[in-house]
N, C-alpha and C positions, 0 to 999 in steps of 0.2 A: 549569379552565384562567385564568391569568391574563390580563390584557389584550394584553401584548406576545406571548405564545405564542398568543392567539387571533388577532392580527393575522398571525403568521408564517404559520398554520396556513391562513388564508384565500388569503394571497400564495402560498404553495408550491403550492397547489392549482392555480394558473394556469402557475407555471414547471415544474413537474414534467411537464406535458404534452410539453415540449420537453428532457426528463430534465435539468433544471436546478433548484437552489435559491438562485439568485441573486434577492434581495429585488428589485433594480432592475429586473431583467428581468421580474420578475413584475408590477412595477407598471406597465410597457409593456403586456405584455398584457392587463391590467385595463383600462388607457385604451382599446387598440384594440378589447376587446370591447364596449365603450359608443359605438362609433361607430354601433351601432345600439342605442339607447337601451334599449329594452324586452329585447332579448336579453341586453343586459349586466346589466340588473336581473335577469332570470330566471338567469343564470349565478350571480351573487352569492347569490340566495336560495338556489339548489340546493347551494351549497358550505357555506353556513351550516347548511343542513338535515342534510347528510350528516356534519359535525362535530360537531354537537350530539348525534346520536343516539350516534355512537360515544363521546363523553363519557359520556353517560348509561348507555350499557351497559357502559362500563369498559373500552374498548380502550386498546392501548399509546398513551400520550400521545406518544411520539416519533413514532409513525406517523402520528398525526394531526397533528402540527405540521409534518411532512415534506409533509403534502397527499396521501399515498397513499390516504387513504379520500375524499378530496374531489373529486379531478380528474375522475373518472367521471361523477359527479353534475354536475358544471361543464359537462362536454361535453354531457351529456343536457339540461340546462337552456339552454344556449345554443342547441342546435339546437332545442328545442320553442318557446323564445321567439321564434325568428327565423321560424318557419314558421307561426306563428298570430297572430291579430291580437290586439291587446293587450286584456286583460279578467280579472277575476278569475278566473274558471273556468281560464284558461291558467295563473295562480300557482298555483292547487291542484293543476294536473295536474304542474307542475315540481316542487312537494312530494312527490307522491307517486312521480314518476319518480326524484327523489333516494333516496327510500327505497328503492326498487327497486334502482337502481345499487347502494347501499351494501350491500344484502343478496347481490346477485350477487357483487360485490369479495369479501367475506369468504370466500363459497362457493370462488371461482375461487383466492382466496389459499390455502386450505387444500390443493384439489385439485391445482393446478399446482406449490404451492409442496413438495409431497411428491417432485417431480423438480427443484426449484430451478429452475424456469422462472417468468418473469414473467406477471401476467395482462393486462397492458398496457390497452388500451380495450375490451375484450370487454365489461365491466360496462355502459359506456355504449351500444353496440350493442345488448344485450339489453334495456335500459330504454329507449331510442329505439324500437325495432321494436314495442315491446310498445304504448306511447303510439300510434304511427301506425297500428297495426291496430285499436285500440280507435277512434281518433279518427273511422274512417270511419263509424261509428254514431251520433257525436255531433255534433248540429246546432249546440250552443253553440259548438263551436269551429270557427272560420271560419278558412280558409288565408288567410295575409296576401297582401296586395298589395305591401307594403314592397320596394323596389328594382325593380318593374315601372315604376312612376311616380318614378324615382330623383330628378330634378331638383326634384318638388314636395315629396320628402321632405327633400332638402338644403336647401330654400327655408325649410321649417318650423323647420329646425335652424339655420341660419346666416344665412339672407336672401340679399340680393345678393351679399354678400361671399363667401360659400362658393360660389354659382354661378358668379361670376366665375373663383375659384380652380381649380374644377372645369373649366371651358371652357379655362383656360390649360393645365391639365395634359393635356388630352386634344390640345394642340398640341405638346407636347414629343415629341420624335423617340426613341422607345424602341423596341427590337428587340421583335418580337411574343413571342419566346419568353421574354425577359426579364420581359415583362408577365405572361406566364402563371406565371413562376415567383413572382413577387408576390402573383398572384391565390390559387396554391395554398397559399401560406404564410399568407395570411389567411384562407382557407377551413378551415384547421385550427381556429379559433376562430369558424367560420361568419360570417365577416366576408369577402363575396365583392368585395374593391376593392382596387385597388393602393396606397392610403396606408397600409393596415392591413397588408399585406404588407411594405411599405417599413418600418414601424413594427418588426415582428416581426424582418424580417432584420438591422436595426440592434442589436435586442436579442440576437440569436444570434451576433451578431459581437463583441458586449461580453462575452457569457458564456463563449464558445468559440470559438478561430480554428478547431479542428478541425472542430467540429460545423458552422460555417459553411462550411467549404471541401466538407464531406460533403453538406451540403444542395445546393450546387452539383452536385456531382458525380454524386448520385443523380438530381437531376431531370433534367438534361441527358443523361444517360446513357440514361434512358426516353425522353425528348422525340427523341433520334437515333433509337431504335428503332422509333419511332412512324413517323419519317421514312421510315427503312430499309423498313417495312413497308407504306408507303402507305397507312396507316390515316386517313380521312378523319373528323376529331375536331373538334367546334366548341371553341373558346375556352372556352365555360362548362363544358362537360362535362369537358375535359380540367383546369380549376381544381379541380373537384369531385373528381376522381380522383389528380391531381398530387400531394397532399401525402402520398399513399402511399409515394411514392418517395423524398421528404424525409425522412419519419420513419423509413423503414426503413434508410436510408443512415446517418442519424446512429446508430440502434439498433445496426446491426451493425458499422459502421465504427469507432465511437469509445466507445460507451457499456456495452455488455454484454460488448464484448471489448476487450482493449487495443489502442488505434491502431497500426499497422503497416502496412507496404507490402501485407501479405498481407491484413489486414481492409479496406483500400482495394479492393484486387483483387477480393475477395468482394465487396465493394458493387455493384462494376461488372457483376460476372457475374450477380447476382441481380436486377439492374434488368429485363432483359428478363424472366426468370421472373415478376416481381413484375406485368409488364404481360400477360402470358399468364393469370395467375390472376386477375388484375383483369376481364378480359373474360370469363372462364369463368365467375366469381362475379356479374358482372353480369348474364349471360345467365341464371342459375339464379334468380336473387332477381328479376329482372324477372316472373317466374310469379306471384309473390307481390306485385308492385309495390312493392317494398322496396328503399330504396337502399343500398347497401354500405358507403358511407364509409371506414372505417378498417379494414374487414375484411382486405383482401388484405394491409395491413401487418402486423395482427395473426397471420394466417395463416404468412406468410414468416419473421418474426422467430422466432415460436415453434419453429416446425418448424426453421428451421435452427439455433437455439440447442439444441434436442432433439438433433439431429445431432452437433452439436460435444460436448455432454455424454456421448455416447454411445460416443465415440472409445475406443479401446483405449491408443494412445499420445497422451496429451495434453501430452507435453513439447516438441512441435513446431509450428510453424507458427502456429497460432491460440491466444492465451491468454486464458481468462476472467478478468474483473476481480474479484478477491476481496473487496477491501474497496472498496465503491462510494462514490467522494467526489462524484459528479454533477457531475463535471466530466473531461472527456476527457483534457484536458492534465494534470489532478493525476493520475488514474489512470494515465496514460503514465508521468510522472516518477516516481512512487512505485514503480511498476513495475520500471523501469529501473535507479533507485537500488537497491531491495531486492534485485533480481536481482543487482547486482553486489555490493551491500555484505554481503548475508546468503547469498551464494550456497553457502558451507560450513557454514552453521547447521543444515543438512539432517544433519550428522554429529553421532554423539553426543560429546558433550565428553569427551576424553582427557588427560591429563598424562604428562609422562615419568615413567619407573618409579625416580627416584632424587632424593636431596638433592643438592644443590651443582651444579659445573660439571663435565662428562664431555665427552670427545671423541667425535666418530663415528670409529671406525677402518674401519669398512666400512658404508655405505649400500645403497640400493635398488640392483638391477642390480650387485653387488659384484664385485669382481675374483678372490675367492677362493672363497667358497661360496654367495654370494647369487646363485643362478641358476634359471631355468626356473620351475617352478611355486614356488620358494621365493624369487623375486627380490626382493619387497616386505618387506624386514627390515632391520634397524639392528644394529650392534655397537657398543658402547660400552666406553671404557675413562676412566681419568684419567691426565693427564699433567703434567708439572711445567713450568716455565718453560722448560726445556731441550728439552722435546718428548720426554723419557723416561717411560715407563710404571711405572718402577720406581726405588727407591733402592738405594744400594750397588751389588751387583753385578747384582741380578737373578737371583740364584741360588735363591732361595726364594720359595715362594707369599706369605710376609708381606711380602717386598719390595717386591710390587705395590701401587700407591696404591689400587686398586680392590677388591683382595681383603677379603673380609668386610664390604664397605659394604653398607648395608641396600639392599633392594629393595622398592618401594613399590608398590601397587595402583594403576594407572593411571586406574581409574575404579571406581564402585559396581559389584558384582556378587557372583557366588556362585562359589565355588571349583569347578570341574568337574572337574579331575585333577591329582594331584600324583604325580611319579615320582620317588622317593628311593633311596638306596642306592647310587648309582653314585659311587665314590672320587674324590677329586679326582688330576689328572695331576701328574705332575713336570714342571716347566718343560721345554718343547721336546717332550714326548711328547704323544700323542693316544689317545683311545680310539673307534677306528670302530665298534667293534661296538655300542655306546651312544651313537649319535652325537650326541644332543640332550643327554645328560647327564642331572643332576636337572632336573625341569622344572614348571612351575606353569601350568596354563591355567584362565582366568578367563572366565566366562560374563557379558557385560554387556548381551545383548539377545538377541531371536531371531537366530539366524545371525551372531552376531557376540561374538568371542572374542579375547583378549588371550594371547601366551603368552611366557613369560621362562625362559631355559634357561642351563645351565651352573652352576647354583646349587650352593653350598656342601653337602655332604650332612650331615644332620641339623640344618640351620639352619632349616628350615620353622618358622613361628610360627602357622599355621592349619592347618586340616584340610579334607579334602574335604566338599562342601555347605554349609561354614560362610559367611555373608553377610560381605563385605568392603567397607570404606569407601573412597573414592578417598584417597590419600596415607597409606593404612594398611600399615605395615611387615609383609611377607609372608615374608622370608627374607633370606640373605646372598649376596652374589656369591662365586662359587667359580671352580673349574677343571676340572669334570666334562665328559665327552663329548668331543666332538671340539673340544678348546680346547688349543691348546699354551701360552697364558699365561692368567691370569685375565682374563675380560671378561664383559660381560652381553649376551646374544641377547635382541632385543624384536622381537616383529612381532605383527600383528592376523590373523586367519582367520575362516573362516565355518563350520568344524566343531570339535567338542570334543576332537578327536584330536591326540595329542603330536606325530604326524607331518604335519598338517594342513597344506595348501595356503595360502599367505598371500594376503591381499588388500591392494591399495592403499588406503592410509587414513593421513588426515594428523593432526597433533597440534594440539591447540585452540590454545593459545597458549603460547609459550617465548621465551627470550631466545638470541641469539647474540652471543658477545662478539667484538668486531672490534679492530683497531688504533685505527679511528676513534672507537670507543665502543661500547656496546650497542646492539643491534637488536632490534626488538620484531617477531616473528611471529605471525601468527594463522592457523589452518587450513592449516598447511604442513608440509613434510617435510624434515627435517634432511638436509644435504648432506654429502660426504665432508670430514673433518677439520674439521667445524664444531665450535665449542667452545659446547655448549649448557647451559641450565639451565631449570628451571621459573620462572614469574612469582612471586617471593615476595612475598605482600600485605603491603603497609605498613600498619600500624595505623592512622595518621592519615588517610591515604586512604580505609581501609575504614570507618573512622568517620564522615569527613565525608560521604561519598555513601551513608550507608545510611539512607536516608528509610523512617521507619515510618508506615502508615496511621493517621491522626490526628494527626500532627505538624504543630506550628505553628511556621514560621520568619519572624522579622520583621527588615526591613533599613530603616536610615535612609539615605534614597538623597538625595546632592546631586548635582543636575543643573541646570546653567547657574545656579548660585548660589542655586538655590531648593531647599529640603530637602521630602522629603516620606516618610511612613512606608508601607512596601509589605510586606504579608503574603501568604506562600505557605502552604498547606496541603497534605499529602499524603493522597490518596484512592487508593482502589482500585475499579474498576467492578465490574460485575455479570459481566463477562468475565474478571476478575481481572487488568485492565491496571491498573499503577499510574501514576499522574500527579501532578504538582504543580500547584496550582490557584491562580492569583494572584487574590485577592479583589477588588481594585482594577480591574484590567483584565479580570476574567473569561476569562483565558487559561489554557490547558492544555498542560503539556508530558507527553507520553507516556515514559516510561524502564523500562529492564530492567535488573537488578543480580543476576549470578549468584555474587556473593562474589570473583569473580576480575576481572571488568571491568564497568565501568558505561558504559550508552550511551543516548542518547535516539534515539527513531525517528520521532516525529510531534509536531506542534505545531498548535495550533488557536487562533485569537485575534489580538490586538492585536500587531502586529510592531515597536511602539515600546514595547513594556513590558520593564520588567528581567527579567521571565520570560523573554522572546524572546532576550534577549541572554545569559542563563544558559544557554538551550537550545542556543545555538551555541559558547558558550566550553566547555560540558562536552558536546560532541557525542558523544565516545568517550573514557574515561578508564579504561585498564588501571589496576588498584589496586596496582600494584607501583611503588616508586619507583627510578630509576636516572637518575642525575644526567647531564644533558645529552641524554638520549635524546628522539627525536622520534617520533611516530606519526602517521599520515595515514588519512583517510576521506574519504568523499564524500557530501556533504548532497544531498538532493533538490531540484532546480533550483526548483521553485514554492515551496520552503521558503527561500530565500535571496535571490531575485530577485523583484522587483515584477511585477505584471501587465505594465504598461507596459516594462519591460524585458524581459519574453518575448515581445513582441507578434510580432515577426516570426519568432521562433524556433519560436511555436507551429505555423505553419503548415507547417513543415518537419519537426517534432519525429517524426512517425512514420517517417520516413524517416532522418534524421541531425540529430545536434545539434553546433552549433558555438559555443555558450555552455556553459562548465562551471564548477563550485564544487568547491574543494577545503578541507578541514578538516585543520589541523597543530596537535598539541598538542607542546608540550616542557616536560620537567620542568627547572624553571628553576633553583631553589636551595633548600637547606635549612640549618638551623641545625647540624644533626648528622647525618651518613651513617648513624650505627649505631642512634642513639636519639633520632629528630626529635622537637621539640618544635614546630615550625613548618616549613612547607615553601611554595613559592609553584608554580603551573601558568602556563605562558603559552601561550596558543592564539590562532588567526588563521583568518580565513574568505579564500580566496583566489579569486575569481572571475576567469574568463578568457573572452575573445572571440577566436575562433581562436586564436593562439598569444600573444595580449598579456594578461598576468596584472597583475592589479591587485588590493591588498590591501585588502580592503572594511572589515575592522575587526579588531583584535587586545584581547585580553583577559587579566587577570590573576586567578588566583583563590588567595587566602590560606588555608590550612588550620591550624588550631591544634589540640589534643587536644580541646577542647570541641566545635568545629564549623568550617564554613566561615565563617572570621570577617570577611573582606573579599572584595570583587568589584569589579573596575574593567574599564570599558568605555573605550577609545580609538578613535574614529573622525571623520574630518572636522575633525582639529584640535581636537576637542572631547572632553572627560573625564567619565565619570559616575563617581562612587564610592559604593559600597553598602556600609554596614557593618552587620554582623549584629548587633542589639542584644538579642535574645531567641529562645530556641528552646526550646519545650515540647512534651511527649509529652502 
């Protein structure tokens, strides 16, 4: 590991104790641990020992850097360093306890990992208990008196100044319960003093407002329960137990579960449970004269998470965090945004089964035939500017605009059933005996089929069992079955039979033609009289946003009359996630492109970089060009607002949001609507507080046949212009 990654692995071992990866917070914890210098030294030695062993044995560098293998050893080192008198033997014991904690960590990681459960601080407890039991027979380990003669210890560290500061602090009128809260926070890193607790509370408030509020809710819920039971407990004993309630509240309320009013409610409910378990475990372990430390926290959190994971219905109430971002706020904002933005992406993508513009003559819950079990279906026809479905007098089949038009496969799949041989009806006549007429059923997935009816006899281009691609020609529109005039019946169903019942299912994306211009729809259901068409992919947009792994893109950037060169490289990680990486700012913008729509979904790095502005500018781009059309999307709040901008919102975020953000893209101009050589997109980010909107910035992206050739950022009366100077594969 290089020096920077080594430093991060050490610091993260401190912050991960509080479920954080903020380096500044880690620095505060490191500082607080050295309020007792020998305990702080032992903690640092233990972290280095565990991380070095993990590197030597070839463990995942990412996990090492995140502190996952170091924090339990750290806790063991801090506890041992505080308990015994300083000497070289203690340092040796610290190193050995670090090895034990590491080995137990790896074991618990694999055992509990099978159930997707965390091992928390169980390895620390195992290592600490082993050392405690062994130390009873080791005379070289003397129990420390540090803290007993506190004033003497303080004088040796800071002299009269520190003594005077301590005496002043004791004169400050601070509520007894609040003092115990700070003592409990300090006890988490084995610092039983108020200043350490204040330092840690400040760090928690910096890293997460949700975690800070949960720490207060968890602690004072338990504190009130103690008073309700009239339990006589000393301040020192409570501080030693109290951190269990703080850590349990943060873990359940905002880290492993998405923060919400339900997670907060469960936090309050679980506090009395944790109190009872703490008492029970204290009594049980008193037989062995062993401290329980964080055992109640481990017990309650692991058991509750196991219960949550065992639910049959996981779509209600509490939601587990899928991608852990080590920030309750980021977990929540990402969940809320993804739950809204990608709420329909659970659907298999399907398209309209035709070329060009068609009209919906009958929609779901139709007035004629789309009733009861067959209500989720559409009938499509083609109309002219006068609203007629035919030319001339409409007396013959060939007079109807949709007659003999090709029918396309709405998605990839296998031809499950074809019914052919039913003759077309004369205009005005219907065939009630063969209601569906000539029909094709395609299987797209398990229990998911599409069906197209009233096909022209003898026009099928495919056979039963054949695999078909999305957009492949299947047959031609006819007038067979219960069809008084040519039209196409289209539905989705859960069975392969021709008379199968319909299911309510959306079209992935399509365009509606309106008097005001084209309107883009995603995962929606066409309505009666809508004039609709598939999104026709524009070659320039398709080429411009087709980023290939290994591709390098260089821009000459003019920012404040100063020029610089910025290079982006396209990568794909081990999880097959594609992203643009900025070499200069070391930022990453994750994207997805399915050939019909390009969108970004996450960003990590410098929010002043060119890549960040491009992330905002091209947040979502349907790859069809429609002059003047606008589309909207919703960026996640933590990606567009600063930490200070969300400070107050963070406290209320689990309950409601009063700040919002909206992305809007407009197809601005092109040199030629039919054969474009250059086109320009305009986009903007609009932030709002309550109902007051403010355009944060807007952008222009110019695309030529070669590439994205120009990118402009307009914000706060300043303009940044980036011209593409090189694009290599």
